[in-house]
Structures are given as structure tokens and as C-alpha cells.
N, C-alpha and C positions, 0 to 999 in steps of 0.2 A: 392442606388443597393440592391435589395432584398436580404436578409439572407439566407445562403442554413439551410436546415430544419436539426436537431439535432437528431440523431442517439441515440435514448434513450436506446436500448438495450446495449449502451458502460455505461452509466452511471447504470444499473441494474448492470451488472457487478461489477462494480466498490464499488457498496452497498452492492454484496454478497460478494465481496474480504475482505471490511473492517469490516465486522461483524465478518467474519472469524476471522481477526486480533485481534477483542475484546474478541472475543472466547478465542483463545490461548494462550494472556495474564490471561483472565480471571482463565483458568484453572491452567496455570501454576502458579498463586498464590494462588490458591485453593489449589494445592497441599502442599505448605508450611503450611496449617491449617489443613491439610488432609480432606479437604472437596470433594477431584476428586478423582475418582474413577478410575480405571486402563480402562475402555472401554473408557471413553472420551479421556483421554490423549492418548490412542493409534490412536483415531479418527485425533483429530487434530493433531498428529504426522503427518499421515498419508497424512493430508491434506497442508503439508508442498510443495508439488509437486502442488499443485491447487493456494493459496490463494497468496500468492507474486508475482509467475510468472504471474498470471492474473493481480495483482495489476499493476506490473511494465509495463507490456503489455498495458494497458491501458492508463497508464500515455505515453505512448510514442506512442500513435496512433497519435495523431495531432502533434506531433513534429516536423514534416519534411514542414510544412506549412510556417513556417519561420524561418528555419535553415539557409537559404542564406542569413540572415540581417547580417551586419556587428557586429562585434566582441562587440564594444560599444551600442548595441541596445540590443545583448544577455546580456550583463554585468548589463545592467540597467533592462531590463523586463524578463528575465528569472534566470540567475546563481545567480545573486544579490539579488531578491527576497525571491530566496531557501534559501542562506546563511543568512539572514537576520534572519528568521524564524526560522530557526535550532538555532541559535544564541539564539534568545529571547526565544524560548519555551524548550533549554535545560537549560536557566537559571530556567525556573518557573519549569521543573522537578527536579532541584536538589534542589529548595526549598521545592518544596513537599517531596522529599528524607531526608531530615533533618527535618522537622517540625512532620511528622507523623510517627508512627513507622515503618515504613518501612523495611525491610530484604531483600537486595540482593545475593544471593549465593556467597561465596568467601570472603566478608567481612561485616563489622556489620553495613553496612546500611547506613553510614554518609559518606559524601561527603569532598572534600578538595579543597584548592587549584589547587592543582595539577589535578584534574578533569576539573577545567576550562583552565588550561594553555595547556592541552593533547588533548582541545577538538576536534581539524582536524585529530591527529594524532590516539585518540581514541574518534570514537562517540559513542561510547554503553552507555554512561550516558544521553543520549540525543535522538530526533526522529530523528533517523539514515535514516530515509528512506527517508526526505526532505534532507539530505546529500549527501546522493545516487541520487537524481535528478539532483542537479547540476552537480557533477563529470560525469554523464551518458551524460549531454547535453553539457558537453564539451566535449566528447569524439566523440558523435557522428557528432559534427561541424568540429573536425578537421579531421575525417576520411569522409567528404562528398566529396571531390575530386574525390576519390579509389570508383574502381568500385562496387558494392553493394555484389559479391559474396568474395570479397577480405574483403570488412568490416565486413562480417558476420566469413570471416574467423579469423582475429584479433579477434572479440568478441568471437568464439569460444575457441581460444588459451587461451582468458584470463580468459572465467567463465567456462568453462567444468571440467578441471583440476581439479580446488578447489571444484564445484559442486559434481564430482564423486568421490572424495576423494583420487585421485592420489596424489596430492597437499594440504599438511597439514600446515595450518597458523593457528598459535596459536592466535589466536583472533576471536570470533563466529563473531563479526559486521562486520569483513575484509572479513571474508568466505562469509558472507551473500550478504555482497556487491558487491564483484568479481562476484560470484555465478548467480545471478540476472541480470546482466549485458545482456546476451544474451536474454533475455527476452524482455527488453527493447527494446532492435535491432529488436525482433520479432516482437513488435507493430509498432514501428518506419520503418523499413525495409518492411517488410512483412506484413503492414496492410491489403492488399488486400486478403491474403490468410485468415487471421482472418475473415473479411468481408465476404467470401464465406462460411467458415464454419457457420456465423449467416446467411445467406442468405438460407441455407439448412437444417435448425432445424426444426427436426420433434422429436414425441417422440420416434421414433424408433433408429435414429440416437442418442437420449441423452440416451437409452436403451443399445445401442449397445458399446459408449463409456464408460458410467459409468460401464460395466461388463466386459470391457477390462481393465479398469483402478482399478476395484476393484480386480480383478484375479491376475492382475502382483502385485499389491502392497501387496496384502496380500500373494504371494508368499515369497516374498522379505523379509516379515516382517516372515514369518513361518521359512525359511531356515535361519533366524538370519543374513542375510545380509544387511539390512537397506536401506537404500537411498543413502550412501554413496560409491556407484560404477557406474558403465558405464550404467547398466538399468535404472539409472533415468533419463536417457534424453527420451526416448519414454514413459517411466510414465508420465514423465512432460507432455510432448506434448499432452498425451491423456487427462491428468487433464485439461490443459486451454483447448482443444477441449470440453471436458465434462461440465465446469465451463461456455463456452461461450454459449453452446446449451442449457443448462439448465435456462441462463442469458434468453436468447431469447424467451424462452417460457414462465417464468414469466414474460416479458414483454408484451408477447400479450396475455397472459390469464390470468395473475391476477396482473393488474396495479394496482389494490385495494391496494396491500402489499406496494405502495410507496417505493419500492426499486429503481427506477431512481430517486426518489428526492433525498433520503440519498446517491446515488450515486455521486447526485452534490454537496455536501456537504461533500464529505471525508474528508477534510483539518480539518475543526474544528473538526469532530469523532477522528480522527486521532491523534491529537494534544493534545485533551484533556483527553480522554481515560484511560491514564496511571495515572494521577494523580485522577481522579475520582474511577479507581478501587484502587487504592491506599488507599483512603478515605474509600471506602466501606470494604476493609479488614483490615483494623487498629480497626473496630468495635469488640470489646470481644463477640461475641452473644451465646459463649457455645454452637455451634450446637453440636450433635454427627457425627460420623464418618458411616452414613447410605446410603444405595445406591441411598435414594433420594436424601439426603443431597448431594451426590455426583455428582449428575447430576442436580438437581435443583439449587444448587447455582451460580456454573458458571456461567448457562444459563439464570437466572433471573439476575445477574451482568451484561452478558452482553447488556440485554434489559435496563438494569435502565443505566447504563455507554453511551451508545449511545442515547438515549433519553435524560438524562440529558446534552452532550456535545450538542444535537441539541437546546437545550432549552435554553443553556448559551449562544452559540454562536447566537441566536435573539436577544437576549438581548445585547451582547455585541460588535456587529459586524459594526456598526457605529464608535467605537472608531478607530481611525487610527493608523496603526501599528501593528494591531496584527495577523490579519490573511491575513495582506497585508504589501508590503513594505511600509515605509511611506510616498517614495516620487512618483509623478506622473510619470503613464509611460502607455504602449502602450500594456503590459502583461496582462493576467487575474489576475495574483497577485501583481499588484502594483498599487496605488490609482487611483481613476479616473482623467483624467486630463479634462481640462476644452475644449472642441474643438466642430467641427461643429456638425449638427442634425444627420448626416450621420454615428456617432462614435457608433450608438447603431447597426448597421446592423456589421460595422465592429467586435465588441466585440463578439457579438452571432456566428460569422463565429470563432472565435478564442479561446472560450472556457467562455465567460463570460456573463449571462443573461443579461435583463433589469434591473434588480434588483440588477447587481453587484453581484452577488452571485458566490463565487471563485469554479472554477474546477481545482484539481490537475492536473499538466500534460497537460492543455489543453492551456496552455498559449503560 
């Protein structure tokens, strides 16, 4: 059976999103050393309505392909692998937090046994995005028998009160986890609408979306309202449309940037960039607090972290259990199982290329 063509614009969206995630963390850490100016901080704050909504929407884009498989299959090939990666890489992150002179807001930067014991209650010490994917898959699977409109209604009831500041939770990670579930649902249940935005992408649509998103975001910040209000809903939808349109145009006119290739390999970038940024920012370079440093250090750190993550992945990807579950299975995030020759075509449809590269959320 021939493999279906891969939608490269989806990979480009994920490539843009993961770079924005790394930049956000680079800017946040640079602020602790007075290496980041207000302009770059405001930009990354405004992009809250773009980076993670796009990241989660693209992660959910293919999730319905095998959502009707039984629960044992889901646990083996989707939920289990994400929980495995979350536990493994939380341990790696905690080790980095202890070894490097790392400082997190509100504590001394040291970890303890309590961090590990409370891992699933407080996933903030690790790669929470991976944990969120496991929870989202369970939720989508449970709601599958319901009409689509009711699934969206439940998702909106869970996400929007938290995202809009109507319901306050004393945990940034659970605030983020609940807020972005609706974006994952949009990717899973409304992927045709996202594909329509991609199909009609043009420079004029990009300018229109960008102008509306920029004007609305600027107005909210100028009025001191921020994004913790119901206006966040249309702004996020505009941001997602803007990001998809920009990614399609990049994929169409600037493939030499290789953002689609970056998007195919978002998992190692996401898992490795925090320890790498921690290592970079643990260096005492004695840099002055100038405008050039405020922009240059976070941007350069982002480039170095992404490049180093991909290099480390290229060297270590053959080691079982690091970027996939250590057991064999049919999903994109499990170890290859010995099967018939037709397996290559099946894997391509479900999110794994012939060389075994992993695509977050496509499994």
C-alpha cells in the first residue's frame, strides 16, 4: 500500500513553534542575568497566543488516525511512551538542575526527593509538554463517542476559564496544561479547518492576520489587560492562523531554511534545550547589560541550543529508550518492531519516516 504524502507545512509549523519555545526559555533565563531587554521579553510574552497553541494543535493533527484502537494499544504506543519519556527526561532535567548553578524563581535551584515523589502532581520540574500529550490523548479517547460539538463544549469548559483568567489555579504548569487542551482539540477535531487556512495561504492573508493579531495584542498590553481575559480567545485564533500562514509561505518559498526538517525533529529539541540553555547560562561571561547583549545573547543561545540538541540527537538516537519507549510497538514513539516489509509505508502514514525519525504527536 503506497504511503500518503507528508504535509510538510505541518512540520514547518512545528519547527517555528519549537524555536519560539526555545527563544522564550532563553529570554526568561537571560533576564536572571540582566541579559534580556524589555522589548524581547514583551515579544515572547505576546507570542504566548502563538507558540504553544500551534505546538499542541499540530501535535493533535493526526491523533484521530488511530484513536479508535483499543486501550491496550493506546497505552503501549501512545500514552505509555509519553509517560516513559516524561519520567526519564524529568530525571535528566533534575540532575542538570542539581549539577549546574541553576536558579529557578522561588527556590534555591536545588531539587529534592519531594520533586520526584510529586512528579505527576507537579510536573513543572520536567518536560510538562510530554505529560500534557499523554493526558490529552486519554481525554480525546474518552470523549470519542460524543458528538464533536459536545467534545468541543467540554474542552472549552476545561480550557477557557483558566486561559482567560476567570478561574485561577495556584500552579503555572496546570494553568498551562488546562489552557492548551482546547488547542489540541482544534488540531484533532478541526484539522480540516486548519488545512483550509493552509490551503489559502498568501502574503495578503499573512498581512491581514498579522495586522489584526498585532493590533489586538498591542491594545491588550497598552490597556494593561494582558492576556488573562476573554479577548485571549480571538487573539489566539488569529495567532494560530497567522502562524500557519507564515509557515506555509516559508515552506513554499524558503525551503532552504530547513524548518520542516527541524519540525520533524521537535522531540529531541524540546527534551534537550532546557539542559543546554542551563549549561550555556551557567557560564560567567561578564557581559554588560547593553541593548546588543539583550537581543544577541537570547537569540544566539536559541540558535546554539537548537543546533546542539540536533547534534546530540544525531549521535545518540540509536540508543534505545532515550527518544522512544524501550519496548517495541506500532507508534511513532516506540522502538521498531520486526515486521513485514510493508511496515515502512504504514510508519510513514503514522508519523515515522523510513529512517525512524520521531515526530511528536504524530504517533
